[in-house]
C-alpha positions as CSV (number, residue, x, y, z in Angstrom):
1,M,-8.5,-8.0,7.8
2,P,-7.1,-7.2,4.4
3,E,-4.2,-9.2,3.0
4,I,-1.4,-7.0,1.7
5,R,1.2,-8.5,-0.6
6,V,4.4,-6.8,-1.9
7,V,5.7,-8.6,-5.1
8,S,9.4,-8.4,-4.5
9,E,10.2,-9.1,-8.2
10,R,8.4,-5.9,-9.1
11,C,9.3,-3.7,-6.2
12,V,11.9,-1.0,-7.1
13,A,12.4,-0.1,-3.4
14,C,11.5,3.6,-4.0
15,G,9.8,3.9,-0.6
16,D,6.9,5.9,-1.9
17,C,4.3,3.6,-0.4
18,V,5.9,3.8,3.0
19,S,6.1,7.6,2.9
20,L,2.5,8.1,1.6
21,C,0.7,5.5,3.7
22,P,-1.1,7.2,6.6
23,Q,-0.5,4.1,8.7
24,S,3.2,3.8,8.1
25,G,6.3,5.9,8.7
26,S,8.6,6.8,11.6
27,D,5.9,8.4,13.6
28,V,3.5,5.4,13.7
29,A,3.9,2.9,16.5
30,L,2.9,-0.2,14.5
31,P,3.5,0.7,10.8
32,V,1.8,-1.3,8.1
33,L,4.7,-1.0,5.6
34,V,8.4,-0.7,6.3
35,L,11.5,-0.3,4.2
36,A,13.6,-3.2,5.3
37,E,17.4,-3.2,5.6
38,N,17.8,-5.1,2.4
39,G,16.1,-2.2,0.6
40,Q,12.8,-4.0,-0.1
41,V,9.4,-2.9,1.1
42,E,7.8,-5.4,3.6
43,V,4.5,-5.7,5.3
44,A,5.1,-5.2,9.0
45,D,1.6,-5.2,10.6
46,P,-1.4,-5.6,8.2
47,R,-3.9,-5.1,11.1
48,G,-3.3,-1.4,11.0
49,C,-4.3,-1.1,7.4
50,I,-7.4,1.2,6.8
51,C,-7.7,0.1,3.2
52,C,-7.3,3.5,1.7
53,F,-5.4,2.0,-1.2
54,T,-2.9,4.9,-1.3
55,C,0.0,2.5,-1.5
56,V,-1.6,0.7,-4.4
57,E,-2.4,3.9,-6.3
58,F,1.0,5.4,-6.0
59,C,3.2,2.3,-6.4
60,R,5.2,3.1,-9.6
61,S,5.8,-0.6,-10.3
62,A,2.4,-2.0,-9.4
63,A,4.1,-4.2,-6.8
64,I,1.5,-3.9,-4.0
65,M,-1.8,-5.9,-3.9
66,I,-4.5,-5.7,-1.3
67,T,-7.2,-8.4,-1.2
68,G,-10.0,-9.1,1.3
69,A,-10.7,-5.4,1.9
70,L,-14.3,-4.6,2.9
71,P,-16.2,-2.6,0.3
72,A,-17.0,1.0,1.1
73,A,-20.3,1.7,2.9
74,E,-23.3,2.1,0.7
75,G,-23.7,5.7,-0.5
76,Q,-20.1,6.6,0.5
77,P,-18.2,8.2,-2.4
78,D,-15.1,6.6,-3.8
79,V,-12.3,8.6,-2.1
80,Y,-9.5,7.0,-4.1
81,P,-10.8,6.3,-7.6
82,T,-8.7,4.0,-9.6
83,R,-6.6,5.3,-12.5
84,P,-5.8,3.5,-15.7
85,V,-2.2,2.4,-16.0
86,S,-0.7,3.0,-19.4
87,R,2.8,1.9,-18.6
88,I,5.0,0.8,-15.7
89,I,7.9,3.1,-15.0
């Protein structure tokens, strides 16, 4: 199971990660990420994470980290290639 961490000092509470995550949102029974009442993004249920890294890729403040994810199967293309970060918005 991956370990998902949201660095609260970096999080700008934009909610992009929650809206873009295929395993989060209002239509998911056990969402991985939720926007808490205090405005910060929190990890609700990491067991539902499929390690697509969409939240990491689109986090404008680089506040989400996923560790312990299994590598892609051999011969499987990299669906979400990493992009270089030139600046933090």
